[in-house]
mmCIF file of the C-alpha atoms, coordinates in Angstrom:
data_MODEL
# 
_entry.id   MODEL 
# 
loop_
_atom_site.group_PDB 
_atom_site.id 
_atom_site.type_symbol 
_atom_site.label_atom_id 
_atom_site.label_alt_id 
_atom_site.label_comp_id 
_atom_site.label_asym_id 
_atom_site.label_entity_id 
_atom_site.label_seq_id 
_atom_site.pdbx_PDB_ins_code 
_atom_site.Cartn_x 
_atom_site.Cartn_y 
_atom_site.Cartn_z 
_atom_site.occupancy 
_atom_site.B_iso_or_equiv 
_atom_site.pdbx_formal_charge 
_atom_site.auth_seq_id 
_atom_site.auth_comp_id 
_atom_site.auth_asym_id 
_atom_site.auth_atom_id 
_atom_site.pdbx_PDB_model_num 
ATOM 1   C CA . MET A 1 1   ? 12.042  -4.927  -5.917  1.00 0.00 ? 1   MET A CA 1 
ATOM 2   C CA . ASP A 1 2   ? 15.323  -3.119  -5.538  1.00 0.00 ? 2   ASP A CA 1 
ATOM 3   C CA . GLN A 1 3   ? 16.484  -0.555  -3.004  1.00 0.00 ? 3   GLN A CA 1 
ATOM 4   C CA . GLU A 1 4   ? 15.548  2.466   -5.156  1.00 0.00 ? 4   GLU A CA 1 
ATOM 5   C CA . ASN A 1 5   ? 11.973  1.221   -5.595  1.00 0.00 ? 5   ASN A CA 1 
ATOM 6   C CA . ALA A 1 6   ? 11.683  0.495   -1.861  1.00 0.00 ? 6   ALA A CA 1 
ATOM 7   C CA . ILE A 1 7   ? 12.876  4.011   -1.038  1.00 0.00 ? 7   ILE A CA 1 
ATOM 8   C CA . GLU A 1 8   ? 10.310  5.468   -3.451  1.00 0.00 ? 8   GLU A CA 1 
ATOM 9   C CA . VAL A 1 9   ? 7.517   3.478   -1.776  1.00 0.00 ? 9   VAL A CA 1 
ATOM 10  C CA . PHE A 1 10  ? 8.606   4.557   1.700   1.00 0.00 ? 10  PHE A CA 1 
ATOM 11  C CA . ALA A 1 11  ? 8.885   8.173   0.569   1.00 0.00 ? 11  ALA A CA 1 
ATOM 12  C CA . ALA A 1 12  ? 5.353   8.004   -0.852  1.00 0.00 ? 12  ALA A CA 1 
ATOM 13  C CA . LEU A 1 13  ? 4.028   6.618   2.423   1.00 0.00 ? 13  LEU A CA 1 
ATOM 14  C CA . SER A 1 14  ? 5.890   9.121   4.600   1.00 0.00 ? 14  SER A CA 1 
ATOM 15  C CA . GLN A 1 15  ? 2.996   11.575  4.875   1.00 0.00 ? 15  GLN A CA 1 
ATOM 16  C CA . PRO A 1 16  ? -0.072  11.201  7.147   1.00 0.00 ? 16  PRO A CA 1 
ATOM 17  C CA . THR A 1 17  ? -2.790  11.537  4.484   1.00 0.00 ? 17  THR A CA 1 
ATOM 18  C CA . ARG A 1 18  ? -1.030  9.195   2.079   1.00 0.00 ? 18  ARG A CA 1 
ATOM 19  C CA . ILE A 1 19  ? -0.452  6.459   4.639   1.00 0.00 ? 19  ILE A CA 1 
ATOM 20  C CA . ALA A 1 20  ? -4.062  6.824   5.818   1.00 0.00 ? 20  ALA A CA 1 
ATOM 21  C CA . ALA A 1 21  ? -5.327  6.469   2.231   1.00 0.00 ? 21  ALA A CA 1 
ATOM 22  C CA . PHE A 1 22  ? -3.105  3.456   1.626   1.00 0.00 ? 22  PHE A CA 1 
ATOM 23  C CA . ARG A 1 23  ? -4.220  1.743   4.844   1.00 0.00 ? 23  ARG A CA 1 
ATOM 24  C CA . LEU A 1 24  ? -7.868  2.426   4.019   1.00 0.00 ? 24  LEU A CA 1 
ATOM 25  C CA . LEU A 1 25  ? -7.445  0.866   0.575   1.00 0.00 ? 25  LEU A CA 1 
ATOM 26  C CA . VAL A 1 26  ? -5.652  -2.170  2.006   1.00 0.00 ? 26  VAL A CA 1 
ATOM 27  C CA . LYS A 1 27  ? -8.543  -2.564  4.436   1.00 0.00 ? 27  LYS A CA 1 
ATOM 28  C CA . VAL A 1 28  ? -11.277 -2.448  1.765   1.00 0.00 ? 28  VAL A CA 1 
ATOM 29  C CA . GLY A 1 29  ? -9.474  -4.938  -0.454  1.00 0.00 ? 29  GLY A CA 1 
ATOM 30  C CA . PRO A 1 30  ? -8.985  -5.383  -4.172  1.00 0.00 ? 30  PRO A CA 1 
ATOM 31  C CA . GLU A 1 31  ? -12.246 -3.715  -5.200  1.00 0.00 ? 31  GLU A CA 1 
ATOM 32  C CA . GLY A 1 32  ? -10.924 -0.371  -3.942  1.00 0.00 ? 32  GLY A CA 1 
ATOM 33  C CA . LEU A 1 33  ? -12.916 2.829   -3.641  1.00 0.00 ? 33  LEU A CA 1 
ATOM 34  C CA . PRO A 1 34  ? -13.778 5.835   -5.783  1.00 0.00 ? 34  PRO A CA 1 
ATOM 35  C CA . ALA A 1 35  ? -11.570 8.856   -5.123  1.00 0.00 ? 35  ALA A CA 1 
ATOM 36  C CA . LEU A 1 36  ? -14.476 10.877  -3.710  1.00 0.00 ? 36  LEU A CA 1 
ATOM 37  C CA . GLU A 1 37  ? -15.314 8.101   -1.237  1.00 0.00 ? 37  GLU A CA 1 
ATOM 38  C CA . ILE A 1 38  ? -11.686 7.965   -0.088  1.00 0.00 ? 38  ILE A CA 1 
ATOM 39  C CA . SER A 1 39  ? -11.832 11.738  0.404   1.00 0.00 ? 39  SER A CA 1 
ATOM 40  C CA . ARG A 1 40  ? -15.091 11.475  2.362   1.00 0.00 ? 40  ARG A CA 1 
ATOM 41  C CA . ARG A 1 41  ? -13.817 8.692   4.631   1.00 0.00 ? 41  ARG A CA 1 
ATOM 42  C CA . LEU A 1 42  ? -10.557 10.496  5.354   1.00 0.00 ? 42  LEU A CA 1 
ATOM 43  C CA . GLY A 1 43  ? -12.137 13.936  5.682   1.00 0.00 ? 43  GLY A CA 1 
ATOM 44  C CA . THR A 1 44  ? -9.814  15.472  3.102   1.00 0.00 ? 44  THR A CA 1 
ATOM 45  C CA . VAL A 1 45  ? -10.383 17.953  0.310   1.00 0.00 ? 45  VAL A CA 1 
ATOM 46  C CA . PRO A 1 46  ? -10.764 16.017  -2.983  1.00 0.00 ? 46  PRO A CA 1 
ATOM 47  C CA . SER A 1 47  ? -8.299  18.213  -4.884  1.00 0.00 ? 47  SER A CA 1 
ATOM 48  C CA . THR A 1 48  ? -5.641  17.767  -2.183  1.00 0.00 ? 48  THR A CA 1 
ATOM 49  C CA . LEU A 1 49  ? -6.251  14.023  -2.001  1.00 0.00 ? 49  LEU A CA 1 
ATOM 50  C CA . SER A 1 50  ? -5.852  13.742  -5.769  1.00 0.00 ? 50  SER A CA 1 
ATOM 51  C CA . GLY A 1 51  ? -2.216  14.808  -5.485  1.00 0.00 ? 51  GLY A CA 1 
ATOM 52  C CA . HIS A 1 52  ? -1.585  12.324  -2.692  1.00 0.00 ? 52  HIS A CA 1 
ATOM 53  C CA . LEU A 1 53  ? -3.168  9.471   -4.645  1.00 0.00 ? 53  LEU A CA 1 
ATOM 54  C CA . SER A 1 54  ? -1.067  10.389  -7.655  1.00 0.00 ? 54  SER A CA 1 
ATOM 55  C CA . ILE A 1 55  ? 2.132   10.098  -5.585  1.00 0.00 ? 55  ILE A CA 1 
ATOM 56  C CA . LEU A 1 56  ? 1.073   6.688   -4.255  1.00 0.00 ? 56  LEU A CA 1 
ATOM 57  C CA . LYS A 1 57  ? 0.186   5.516   -7.752  1.00 0.00 ? 57  LYS A CA 1 
ATOM 58  C CA . HIS A 1 58  ? 3.505   6.727   -9.150  1.00 0.00 ? 58  HIS A CA 1 
ATOM 59  C CA . ALA A 1 59  ? 5.308   4.747   -6.423  1.00 0.00 ? 59  ALA A CA 1 
ATOM 60  C CA . GLY A 1 60  ? 3.423   1.667   -7.610  1.00 0.00 ? 60  GLY A CA 1 
ATOM 61  C CA . ILE A 1 61  ? 1.481   0.888   -4.450  1.00 0.00 ? 61  ILE A CA 1 
ATOM 62  C CA . LEU A 1 62  ? -1.886  1.989   -5.808  1.00 0.00 ? 62  LEU A CA 1 
ATOM 63  C CA . LYS A 1 63  ? -3.706  1.027   -8.984  1.00 0.00 ? 63  LYS A CA 1 
ATOM 64  C CA . SER A 1 64  ? -6.448  3.064   -10.593 1.00 0.00 ? 64  SER A CA 1 
ATOM 65  C CA . THR A 1 65  ? -9.261  2.261   -12.956 1.00 0.00 ? 65  THR A CA 1 
ATOM 66  C CA . ARG A 1 66  ? -11.805 4.539   -14.528 1.00 0.00 ? 66  ARG A CA 1 
ATOM 67  C CA . HIS A 1 67  ? -15.475 3.671   -14.019 1.00 0.00 ? 67  HIS A CA 1 
ATOM 68  C CA . GLN A 1 68  ? -17.397 6.121   -16.199 1.00 0.00 ? 68  GLN A CA 1 
ATOM 69  C CA . ARG A 1 69  ? -16.616 9.516   -14.610 1.00 0.00 ? 69  ARG A CA 1 
ATOM 70  C CA . GLU A 1 70  ? -15.078 8.146   -11.398 1.00 0.00 ? 70  GLU A CA 1 
ATOM 71  C CA . ILE A 1 71  ? -11.573 6.937   -10.763 1.00 0.00 ? 71  ILE A CA 1 
ATOM 72  C CA . HIS A 1 72  ? -11.374 3.962   -8.410  1.00 0.00 ? 72  HIS A CA 1 
ATOM 73  C CA . TYR A 1 73  ? -8.187  3.340   -6.478  1.00 0.00 ? 73  TYR A CA 1 
ATOM 74  C CA . ALA A 1 74  ? -7.040  0.069   -4.928  1.00 0.00 ? 74  ALA A CA 1 
ATOM 75  C CA . ALA A 1 75  ? -3.906  -1.034  -3.140  1.00 0.00 ? 75  ALA A CA 1 
ATOM 76  C CA . ASN A 1 76  ? -1.451  -2.778  -5.448  1.00 0.00 ? 76  ASN A CA 1 
ATOM 77  C CA . LEU A 1 77  ? -0.872  -5.802  -3.242  1.00 0.00 ? 77  LEU A CA 1 
ATOM 78  C CA . GLU A 1 78  ? 1.687   -7.252  -5.649  1.00 0.00 ? 78  GLU A CA 1 
ATOM 79  C CA . THR A 1 79  ? 3.960   -4.290  -4.956  1.00 0.00 ? 79  THR A CA 1 
ATOM 80  C CA . VAL A 1 80  ? 3.318   -4.574  -1.223  1.00 0.00 ? 80  VAL A CA 1 
ATOM 81  C CA . ASN A 1 81  ? 4.303   -8.242  -1.362  1.00 0.00 ? 81  ASN A CA 1 
ATOM 82  C CA . GLU A 1 82  ? 7.458   -7.356  -3.302  1.00 0.00 ? 82  GLU A CA 1 
ATOM 83  C CA . LEU A 1 83  ? 8.352   -4.743  -0.691  1.00 0.00 ? 83  LEU A CA 1 
ATOM 84  C CA . ILE A 1 84  ? 7.895   -7.211  2.168   1.00 0.00 ? 84  ILE A CA 1 
ATOM 85  C CA . ARG A 1 85  ? 9.955   -9.811  0.285   1.00 0.00 ? 85  ARG A CA 1 
ATOM 86  C CA . PHE A 1 86  ? 12.694  -7.224  -0.274  1.00 0.00 ? 86  PHE A CA 1 
ATOM 87  C CA . LEU A 1 87  ? 12.717  -6.220  3.403   1.00 0.00 ? 87  LEU A CA 1 
ATOM 88  C CA . LEU A 1 88  ? 12.771  -9.774  4.712   1.00 0.00 ? 88  LEU A CA 1 
ATOM 89  C CA . SER A 1 89  ? 14.847  -11.525 2.057   1.00 0.00 ? 89  SER A CA 1 
ATOM 90  C CA . ASP A 1 90  ? 17.945  -11.653 4.266   1.00 0.00 ? 90  ASP A CA 1 
ATOM 91  C CA . CYS A 1 91  ? 16.091  -11.769 7.574   1.00 0.00 ? 91  CYS A CA 1 
ATOM 92  C CA . CYS A 1 92  ? 18.390  -12.895 10.370  1.00 0.00 ? 92  CYS A CA 1 
ATOM 93  C CA . GLY A 1 93  ? 21.003  -14.212 7.955   1.00 0.00 ? 93  GLY A CA 1 
ATOM 94  C CA . GLY A 1 94  ? 18.847  -17.197 7.088   1.00 0.00 ? 94  GLY A CA 1 
ATOM 95  C CA . LYS A 1 95  ? 18.233  -18.136 10.723  1.00 0.00 ? 95  LYS A CA 1 
ATOM 96  C CA . THR A 1 96  ? 14.472  -18.157 10.443  1.00 0.00 ? 96  THR A CA 1 
ATOM 97  C CA . GLU A 1 97  ? 14.039  -19.105 14.093  1.00 0.00 ? 97  GLU A CA 1 
ATOM 98  C CA . ASN A 1 98  ? 15.041  -15.493 14.891  1.00 0.00 ? 98  ASN A CA 1 
ATOM 99  C CA . CYS A 1 99  ? 12.227  -14.262 12.657  1.00 0.00 ? 99  CYS A CA 1 
ATOM 100 C CA . ALA A 1 100 ? 9.502   -16.483 14.095  1.00 0.00 ? 100 ALA A CA 1 
ATOM 101 C CA . ASP A 1 101 ? 7.299   -13.573 15.180  1.00 0.00 ? 101 ASP A CA 1 
ATOM 102 C CA . ILE A 1 102 ? 7.377   -11.960 11.752  1.00 0.00 ? 102 ILE A CA 1 
ATOM 103 C CA . LEU A 1 103 ? 6.859   -15.236 9.925   1.00 0.00 ? 103 LEU A CA 1 
ATOM 104 C CA . SER A 1 104 ? 3.964   -16.252 12.162  1.00 0.00 ? 104 SER A CA 1 
ATOM 105 C CA . LEU A 1 105 ? 2.309   -12.883 11.609  1.00 0.00 ? 105 LEU A CA 1 
ATOM 106 C CA . LEU A 1 106 ? 2.594   -13.347 7.864   1.00 0.00 ? 106 LEU A CA 1 
ATOM 107 C CA . ASP A 1 107 ? 1.216   -16.895 8.132   1.00 0.00 ? 107 ASP A CA 1 
ATOM 108 C CA . LEU A 1 108 ? -1.708  -15.753 10.277  1.00 0.00 ? 108 LEU A CA 1 
ATOM 109 C CA . GLN A 1 109 ? -2.587  -13.013 7.837   1.00 0.00 ? 109 GLN A CA 1 
ATOM 110 C CA . ALA A 1 110 ? -2.501  -15.403 4.871   1.00 0.00 ? 110 ALA A CA 1 
ATOM 111 C CA . THR A 1 111 ? -4.848  -18.036 6.297   1.00 0.00 ? 111 THR A CA 1 
ATOM 112 C CA . PRO A 1 112 ? -8.581  -17.578 5.654   1.00 0.00 ? 112 PRO A CA 1 
# 
């Protein structure tokens, strides 16, 4: 990921409904949810949510698949990983002992 892509992702997330939708989809995992279920869980109007989901998808942090008449959305965890790698690639000038809290958090989240 480069700086322009990172800025696009942050811009997409910089709105309350969009960050709530993204966090919900991260929470439910790779299977994702239908758009109407996301709308129900967030208490948003489906037509308004559709625009928000489109922005997140365009930024690359959501994926969508069509299941008959429904569109399912899921977090694109590959892009999230790329963003984290981009943000932390030069963490503390290579002095990883200064980044111990961040690294331990990432390790804890990765272990089953």
